C-alpha positions as CSV (number, residue, x, y, z in Angstrom):
1,M,54.7,-24.8,-157.3
2,K,51.6,-23.9,-155.9
3,R,50.1,-21.9,-158.6
4,S,49.1,-18.3,-157.5
5,Q,45.3,-17.5,-156.8
6,A,43.9,-14.1,-157.9
7,V,42.8,-12.2,-154.7
8,S,39.4,-11.2,-155.4
9,P,38.7,-7.4,-154.7
10,A,37.3,-6.5,-151.4
11,V,33.8,-5.9,-150.6
12,P,33.3,-2.7,-148.9
13,Q,31.4,-3.6,-145.2
14,P,28.4,-1.1,-144.1
15,V,29.4,1.0,-141.2
16,L,26.2,0.4,-139.7
17,P,24.8,-3.7,-139.3
18,P,22.3,-4.4,-141.9
19,T,19.5,-4.7,-139.0
20,L,20.1,-1.4,-138.2
21,R,20.0,-0.1,-142.0
22,I,16.6,-1.5,-142.6
23,L,15.0,-0.4,-139.1
24,L,16.6,3.5,-139.9
25,G,15.0,3.5,-143.4
26,L,11.7,2.3,-142.7
27,A,11.4,5.2,-139.9
28,A,13.2,7.8,-142.2
29,A,10.5,6.3,-144.9
30,V,7.3,6.6,-142.2
31,I,8.1,10.2,-141.4
32,V,8.4,11.1,-145.4
33,L,5.0,9.7,-145.8
34,V,3.5,11.4,-143.2
35,G,4.7,14.3,-144.6
36,V,3.7,13.2,-148.0
37,H,0.1,12.4,-146.5
38,L,-0.2,15.6,-145.2
39,A,0.8,17.5,-148.1
40,A,-1.4,15.0,-150.2
41,E,-3.3,17.9,-151.8
42,I,0.2,19.8,-153.1
43,V,1.7,16.7,-154.0
44,G,-1.2,15.0,-155.5
45,P,-1.6,17.8,-158.1
46,L,2.2,18.1,-158.7
47,A,2.8,14.5,-159.5
48,L,-0.2,14.8,-161.7
49,A,1.1,17.4,-163.4
50,A,4.8,15.7,-164.1
51,V,3.2,12.7,-165.5
52,I,1.6,15.0,-168.0
53,V,4.6,17.0,-169.1
54,I,6.6,13.4,-168.6
55,I,4.3,11.9,-171.5
56,C,3.6,15.2,-173.8
57,H,7.4,16.3,-173.3
58,P,8.8,13.8,-176.7
59,L,6.6,16.2,-178.9
60,R,9.1,18.7,-178.7
61,H,12.0,16.8,-180.0
62,P,10.7,16.7,-183.7
63,L,9.5,20.4,-184.0
64,E,13.0,21.6,-182.8
65,R,14.9,19.0,-185.5
66,R,12.3,21.4,-188.2
67,G,13.7,24.6,-187.0
68,W,11.1,25.5,-184.7
69,P,12.3,27.7,-181.9
70,R,12.6,26.0,-178.2
71,W,9.8,29.2,-177.0
72,L,7.6,27.5,-179.7
73,A,8.2,24.0,-179.0
74,T,7.3,24.5,-175.7
75,T,3.9,26.3,-176.1
76,T,3.4,23.3,-178.0
77,V,3.7,20.7,-175.2
78,I,1.6,22.9,-172.9
79,V,-1.1,22.8,-175.6
80,V,-1.3,19.3,-176.0
81,A,-1.0,18.4,-172.0
82,Y,-3.9,21.3,-171.6
83,A,-5.7,19.0,-174.1
84,V,-5.2,15.8,-172.3
85,L,-6.3,17.1,-169.3
86,A,-9.3,19.0,-170.5
87,A,-10.6,15.8,-172.6
88,M,-9.9,13.5,-169.2
89,A,-12.2,16.1,-167.2
90,L,-14.8,16.4,-169.6
91,L,-15.4,12.5,-170.2
92,L,-15.5,12.3,-166.2
93,F,-18.1,15.3,-166.1
94,Y,-20.2,14.0,-168.5
95,A,-20.3,10.3,-167.3
96,G,-21.1,11.7,-163.8
97,V,-23.8,13.8,-164.8
98,E,-25.6,11.2,-167.3
99,F,-25.7,8.8,-164.2
100,Y,-26.8,11.3,-162.0
101,Q,-30.1,11.6,-164.2
102,L,-30.6,8.1,-165.0
103,V,-30.7,7.1,-161.3
104,R,-33.1,10.2,-161.1
105,D,-35.2,8.7,-163.8
106,A,-35.5,5.3,-162.5
107,A,-35.4,5.7,-159.3
108,G,-39.0,4.0,-158.5
109,T,-37.8,0.7,-160.4
110,L,-34.5,0.9,-158.3
111,Q,-36.7,1.2,-155.2
112,A,-38.9,-1.9,-156.1
113,S,-35.6,-3.8,-156.9
114,A,-34.2,-2.6,-153.4
115,D,-37.7,-4.0,-151.5
116,G,-38.0,-7.1,-153.4
117,M,-33.8,-7.9,-152.3
118,I,-35.0,-7.5,-148.6
119,A,-37.8,-9.5,-149.0
120,W,-36.0,-12.4,-150.9
121,L,-33.6,-12.2,-148.0
122,R,-35.9,-12.3,-145.2
123,D,-37.3,-15.7,-146.7
124,L,-34.3,-16.8,-146.6
125,G,-33.8,-16.4,-142.7
126,V,-31.1,-13.7,-143.1
127,Q,-31.7,-11.2,-140.2
128,Q,-33.3,-7.8,-140.4
129,E,-30.2,-5.9,-140.2
130,V,-28.7,-7.5,-142.5
131,S,-31.1,-7.5,-145.4
132,D,-31.9,-3.8,-144.5
133,A,-28.1,-3.0,-145.1
134,M,-28.1,-5.2,-148.2
135,G,-31.3,-3.5,-149.4
136,S,-29.8,0.1,-148.6
137,I,-27.0,-0.8,-151.4
138,L,-30.2,-0.3,-153.7
139,A,-31.8,2.4,-152.8
140,P,-32.1,5.6,-155.2
141,G,-31.7,7.9,-151.5
142,S,-27.9,5.9,-151.1
143,I,-26.9,5.9,-154.6
144,L,-27.5,9.8,-155.3
145,G,-25.8,10.4,-152.0
146,F,-22.8,8.1,-153.5
147,V,-22.6,10.2,-156.5
148,A,-23.3,13.3,-154.5
149,S,-20.2,12.8,-152.6
150,A,-18.7,12.0,-155.4
151,G,-19.3,15.4,-156.9
152,G,-18.3,17.0,-153.9
153,A,-14.7,15.1,-154.0
154,A,-14.6,15.9,-157.9
155,I,-15.0,20.0,-156.5
156,G,-12.1,19.5,-154.9
157,V,-10.1,17.7,-157.7
158,L,-11.4,20.5,-159.9
159,T,-10.0,23.3,-157.4
160,A,-6.4,21.1,-157.3
161,F,-7.0,21.4,-161.2
162,F,-5.8,24.9,-161.3
163,F,-2.5,24.0,-159.5
164,V,-2.2,21.5,-162.2
165,L,-2.5,23.8,-165.0
166,A,-0.1,26.2,-163.5
167,Y,2.6,23.3,-162.7
168,V,2.0,22.5,-166.7
169,I,3.6,25.7,-167.4
170,F,6.6,25.6,-165.2
171,M,7.8,22.0,-165.6
172,A,7.2,22.3,-169.5
173,V,9.5,25.5,-169.5
174,D,12.1,23.6,-167.1
175,G,11.9,20.3,-169.1
176,A,13.4,22.5,-172.0
177,R,16.4,23.5,-169.8
178,Y,16.8,20.0,-168.2
179,A,17.4,18.7,-171.0
180,T,20.5,20.0,-171.6
181,A,22.1,19.0,-168.1
182,P,24.5,16.5,-169.5
183,Q,26.1,19.3,-171.8
184,V,26.0,22.0,-169.1
185,L,27.0,19.8,-165.7
186,G,29.4,17.5,-167.4
187,A,29.6,13.5,-167.9
188,H,29.8,13.3,-163.8
189,V,26.2,13.7,-163.8
190,R,25.1,11.2,-166.9
191,P,24.3,8.2,-164.3
192,T,21.3,10.1,-162.6
193,V,20.5,11.8,-166.0
194,S,20.3,8.2,-167.7
195,R,18.5,7.3,-164.5
196,F,15.8,9.5,-164.8
197,Q,15.4,9.6,-168.5
198,A,14.5,5.5,-167.8
199,F,11.7,6.4,-165.2
200,N,10.6,9.0,-167.9
201,R,10.6,6.2,-170.7
202,G,9.0,3.7,-168.3
203,V,6.0,6.1,-167.3
204,R,5.3,7.1,-171.2
205,R,5.2,3.3,-171.7
206,Y,3.1,2.6,-168.5
207,Y,0.5,4.9,-169.7
208,I,0.6,3.8,-173.8
209,V,-0.1,-0.1,-172.6
210,N,-3.1,1.1,-170.0
211,A,-4.5,3.4,-173.0
212,S,-4.5,0.8,-175.6
213,F,-6.1,-1.8,-173.3
214,G,-8.4,0.6,-172.0
215,L,-9.2,1.7,-175.8
216,V,-10.2,-2.4,-176.5
217,V,-11.8,-2.5,-172.9
218,A,-14.2,0.4,-173.7
219,I,-15.0,-0.8,-177.2
220,I,-16.3,-3.9,-176.4
221,D,-17.9,-3.1,-173.1
222,G,-19.8,-0.4,-175.0
223,L,-21.0,-2.6,-178.2
224,A,-22.2,-5.1,-175.3
225,L,-24.0,-2.9,-173.2
226,W,-25.5,-1.2,-176.5
227,A,-26.4,-5.1,-177.7
228,L,-27.8,-5.4,-174.0
229,H,-30.1,-2.2,-174.7
230,V,-28.3,-1.0,-171.1
231,P,-28.8,2.7,-171.3
232,A,-26.3,5.3,-172.2
233,P,-23.5,2.3,-173.3
234,V,-21.4,5.2,-174.6
235,V,-21.3,6.7,-171.0
236,W,-19.8,3.3,-169.7
237,A,-17.5,3.0,-172.3
238,I,-15.8,6.1,-171.3
239,L,-15.8,5.2,-167.8
240,A,-14.5,2.0,-168.4
241,F,-12.0,3.6,-170.6
242,V,-11.1,6.2,-167.5
243,T,-11.0,3.5,-164.9
244,N,-8.7,1.2,-166.6
245,F,-6.0,3.6,-165.3
246,I,-6.4,2.3,-162.1
247,P,-4.7,-0.8,-162.0
248,N,-6.3,-4.4,-161.4
249,I,-9.4,-2.8,-159.5
250,G,-10.3,0.1,-161.9
251,F,-13.1,-2.5,-164.0
252,V,-14.9,-3.1,-160.8
253,I,-15.7,1.1,-160.4
254,G,-16.4,0.7,-163.8
255,L,-18.7,-1.9,-163.6
256,V,-21.0,-0.3,-160.9
257,P,-22.9,2.0,-162.6
258,P,-24.2,-0.2,-165.7
259,A,-25.0,-2.8,-163.6
260,L,-27.0,-1.0,-161.0
261,L,-29.0,0.8,-164.4
262,A,-29.2,-3.0,-166.0
263,L,-31.3,-3.9,-162.9
264,A,-33.1,-0.9,-163.0
265,V,-34.3,-1.8,-166.5
266,G,-34.4,-5.2,-167.0
267,G,-34.2,-6.7,-163.7
268,W,-31.7,-9.5,-162.0
269,P,-31.1,-11.3,-165.4
270,L,-30.2,-8.1,-167.2
271,M,-27.9,-7.4,-164.8
272,L,-26.1,-10.9,-164.4
273,A,-25.5,-10.3,-167.7
274,V,-24.1,-7.3,-167.3
275,I,-21.8,-8.5,-165.2
276,A,-21.0,-11.6,-166.9
277,V,-19.8,-9.6,-169.7
278,Y,-17.4,-7.6,-167.7
279,C,-16.3,-10.4,-165.8
280,V,-15.1,-12.0,-169.5
281,V,-13.9,-9.4,-171.0
282,N,-12.6,-6.9,-168.3
283,V,-11.2,-10.0,-166.2
284,T,-9.4,-11.5,-169.1
285,L,-7.6,-8.1,-170.0
286,Q,-7.5,-6.1,-167.4
287,V,-6.7,-8.4,-164.8
288,L,-4.9,-11.6,-166.7
289,I,-3.4,-9.6,-169.4
290,Q,-2.5,-6.3,-169.1
291,P,-0.7,-6.7,-165.9
292,K,1.7,-8.7,-167.1
293,F,1.9,-6.2,-170.3
294,V,2.5,-3.5,-167.8
295,S,5.1,-5.9,-165.6
296,D,7.2,-6.0,-169.1
297,A,6.4,-2.3,-169.8
298,V,7.7,-1.0,-166.3
299,D,9.9,-4.0,-165.0
300,L,7.5,-4.1,-162.0
301,S,6.6,-7.0,-160.1
302,L,2.7,-8.0,-160.1
303,T,2.3,-8.0,-156.3
304,L,4.2,-4.6,-156.3
305,S,1.7,-3.1,-159.0
306,F,-0.9,-4.5,-157.1
307,F,0.0,-3.1,-154.0
308,S,1.0,-0.2,-154.8
309,V,-2.5,0.9,-155.9
310,I,-3.8,0.3,-152.7
311,F,-0.6,2.2,-150.9
312,W,-0.8,5.1,-152.7
313,T,-4.3,5.4,-152.7
314,F,-4.0,5.4,-148.9
315,I,-1.0,8.3,-148.8
316,I,-2.4,10.9,-151.7
317,G,-6.0,9.8,-152.0
318,P,-8.0,9.0,-155.3
319,L,-5.1,10.3,-157.5
320,G,-2.7,7.9,-155.5
321,A,-4.6,5.4,-157.7
322,I,-4.2,6.5,-161.1
323,L,-0.5,7.7,-160.1
324,S,0.5,4.5,-158.4
325,I,3.0,3.0,-160.6
326,P,5.0,6.0,-161.7
327,L,5.0,7.2,-157.8
328,T,6.4,3.7,-157.6
329,L,8.8,3.9,-160.1
330,L,9.8,7.2,-158.8
331,V,10.6,5.5,-155.4
332,R,12.7,3.4,-156.9
333,A,14.7,5.7,-159.2
334,L,15.3,8.1,-156.4
335,I,16.4,5.1,-153.9
336,L,17.1,2.0,-155.1
337,E,18.8,2.5,-158.0
338,G,21.3,5.3,-156.6
339,D,22.6,2.7,-154.0
340,P,24.4,-0.2,-155.7
341,Q,24.0,-2.0,-152.5
342,A,20.1,-2.3,-153.2
343,W,20.3,-4.1,-156.4
344,W,18.4,-7.3,-154.9
345,L,15.5,-4.9,-153.9
346,R,15.5,-3.2,-157.2
347,W,15.6,-7.0,-158.2
348,L,12.6,-8.1,-155.9
349,S,10.5,-5.0,-156.9
350,G,10.4,-6.6,-160.5
351,D,13.7,-4.7,-162.1
352,T,15.6,-7.4,-164.8
353,Q,18.1,-5.6,-165.4
354,A,19.2,-5.5,-161.6
355,R,22.7,-7.3,-161.1
356,P,24.9,-6.9,-157.9
357,P,27.9,-5.0,-158.0
358,R,31.4,-6.3,-159.3
359,G,32.9,-7.3,-156.1
360,V,30.1,-9.2,-154.9
361,E,30.0,-11.5,-158.0
362,A,33.5,-12.2,-157.5
363,A,33.4,-13.0,-154.0
364,A,30.3,-15.4,-154.4
365,G,32.2,-16.7,-157.7
366,D,35.2,-17.2,-155.0
367,A,32.9,-18.6,-152.2
368,T,31.6,-21.6,-154.8
């Protein structure tokens, strides 16, 4: 007598062909991203405020356990969030002002270095247009113009900063209410709540890892620049810490100002020494070691982590570089984690917990 075989549950088939589903999904994504790009001045501050509140929100739990009223715990979250924003704004403002003043003081030396580079390139047979373009990079006017344009961008950021302050208040108040969603709405919302709680934990882990590595890098860079007698080493240590929140390419932004000043005060040997220090310290920690820790902390692949910086900077501007990882995690939580059929996309994105649905596993087992 033949042994009866267990019948595996049928895997539900999509209504639309897979290729058509992908094309429709890409078309919808393009429409949404164009809308986000056009509304970048609104979306960027909103995303920044959300990240700040997510980071500071856990402070309310120990306060409420000690008997603090909810309104006082919420006020504490708002105050801490404002303190974080104020500290970052002051650090950037201080670094920008110091750099502008140092470039003005070293204008003559930088101009001489630019002229020397032009002459050297011409001696090597480089065409005049190329040598002039290379020399203009070191021209004080070009550097000051770049700093001025960065200052103009900073004014726009400060304008958005007021929106961030308002968003923080509203989100901190709403965060206290949303924490009761599972009790109020019932057990059927718990999967969705759990999904976004995991997203919040990922955002916090990401910034904890970045802040830890940024502090180490800032201390080492500052001490090295002080030992090399580069002007204002504290300023460049602050810049190294702040730019560490831009994944993979932040160290390049933090390298340019101290390298230029090293050229002004010590010539090419000191500039090359500064570049060597940054390459050894920052490339080793920020490019080779830190991405692995970030990838493990938030379950994102290294390739996606790097690409997200470029992508979100294009979509919402400079804030996109700092918020790239949280925004990518949010997209995955909204689109992929709620769709059981998208488990393989989650796995490709770096989610080590992604597994196929049970019906797919059973069908794959029968096929083998």
